[in-house]
N, C-alpha and C positions, 0 to 999 in steps of 0.2 A: 537400297540398303546403306550404301556409303553416305549418301546425303543425310539419311536419318541418324547415323552415328556421329557425323561431323558437324551437323547444324542443330543446335538446341531447339531452334524453332520448329524443326520438323520431327523431333523425338516422339511427340505424342500424336502426330497426324497419321491417319490411316492412308493406305495407298489410294483408295478411292477418292479421297479429298485432295490429293497431291496434284497440283496443276503446274508443271514445269513451264518455264518460259520458252518462247519460240526459239530464243538464242541457245538455250540449253539443248533443246531438241535437235536443232541444226548442228550444233557442235558434236553431239552424239552420232548424228548420221555421217558427218564428215569423218569422224574417227573410225567409224565402221567401215566406211568406203576406203579409207586410206589403208587400214589393216587388210581388207580383203584383196588389195592389189599389191601387197608386199610379197617378196620372195621369203617364205616363212618355213621354218623347221620347228616342230614341236615334239615333245615327249609326253605321253600320257600314260596312265594306267587306268584300270577299271574305276578307281576311286576319284578320277579327275572331276567328276560332276558332283561329288558328294557335297562340297561346299555350297554350291548353288541350291541343291535339294534341301540342305539344312536350313538355308536362308528362307526359302519358301515356307518350309515347315514351321520354323520359329515364328515368323510373323503371322502365319495363319493361327498358330496356337496363341499368340499374343493378342489376337484380335485386331491386328493392324491390316490384315488382308482377309477379305471375305472368302468363303469356300469357293464361290464361282470364279473369283479372281485367281485364287491359288491353283485351281485345276486348269485354268486358262494358261497360267504361267508354266505348268508342267507340259501342256500342249505345245506352247511356244518353244520350250527347251527341247522337246522331242524333235520339233521341226528344225531347230538349229543344228542338232546333232545329226539329223537326216541330211541336211545340206552339206555338212562336213563330210559325211560318208560319201555323197555323190561327188564332192570335190576331189576326193582321193583318186577316183578312177577317171577323172576328166584330164584329157591330154593338154588342155590349156592352163591347168592349174600350176601355180608356183608354190603350192602348199604341200608340205611333206609332214605326215604324221607317223611317229614311231611309237610302238607299243613296248613298254618295259614293265614287266610284272612287279619288279622290286623298286621301281622309281619312286622315291619319296617326293612329295609335292615340293616342287622347287620352282618359284616364280622369277627366277633371275632372267634377265634378257640380255643376250650378247648381240650387239649390232655390228655387223661388218659392212663397211662401205669401201669403195676403191681407195679413200684417202685416210680412213680412220677406223678404229675399233673402239667401241664403248660398252661398258658393262653397267646394267642398272640392276641394283639389288633392292628388294622391297624393304622399306623402313617402317612406314605406318600404312594405313589403309590405302592412301592415294599417293603417298610419297616414296620416292626411290632415291637411294644414294647413287650417284652417277660418277664413274670414273673412266678416263681414257688412259690410265697408267698402263704402259705396255706389258709390264710384268704381270699385273693383275689380270688383264684381258687374256694374256697368253695362258695363264694358269686356268682361267675359266674355259678357254677353248679346248684346252687339253682335257679338262674334266668332261665337257660336253661331248667330245669325240669319243671318250671312253664309254659314256653313257649310250651314245648312238651305236657303238660296236656291240654292246649288250642288249640291243633293242631290235624289234622287228619293224621294218618299214612297211606300214599297212598299205601304202600306195601300190606296192609290188607284190604283196602277199596274195595268196590264193583267196577266192571268193569266200570259201568256208571260214578261213581264219579271220578275214575281215568282218564277216557277218557275225561270227561268235563274239568278237570283241564288242561290236555295236549292239548286238542283242542283249548282252549283259548290262550295258548302259541303259537301253530301252526298258529293261526289266526293272532297274532301279527307279526310273521315272514313273513307270506304271505302278510300281509299289506305293509310291508316295500319292499319286493320283487316287489309287484305290483306298488308301488310309484316310485321305481327306473325304472322299465320297462315302466311306463306311462310317466315318465319325458323324457326318450329317445325318445319315440314316439311323444310326444307333444312339446318337446323341449322349454318350456317357463317357467319352474320353476327356 
């Protein structure tokens, strides 16, 4: 999605004809591996997957993604969410997921290291403002901690609460899957 919006040469290319370079694929794998091994705290709400679902639906409706590919993306997204759910109960995981019903989408990233603190604030699709200003980072940490106090840690929540949260997300993914499948059968949307 980001490449299509940022690179005019890819604007009209369908997903099926997109052939990323091996270096781009490797960079993506390295980034994923790096992220999976970080000590991470995230705050989600039930709508956290909406943007991804909207992108799949948009490109499907725009004819940039075939129905078979769009439902495959739904399957992959569901597997990703399932792997996150499994990660929450793993004793080895350094990943903490908080649920906040009122949390508005905020993609700020606060990085704490033994030597420094940095705040990344989204600017464009792939660009972030970065600051290591102590006052700004401190204010961001105070805000984050306030959000965490008003959130439920799903790692330690009961099975029922955790399953309720994830089942709502799975239902959203299933709804898009079913919409795409129905559109193919009915062929009038």
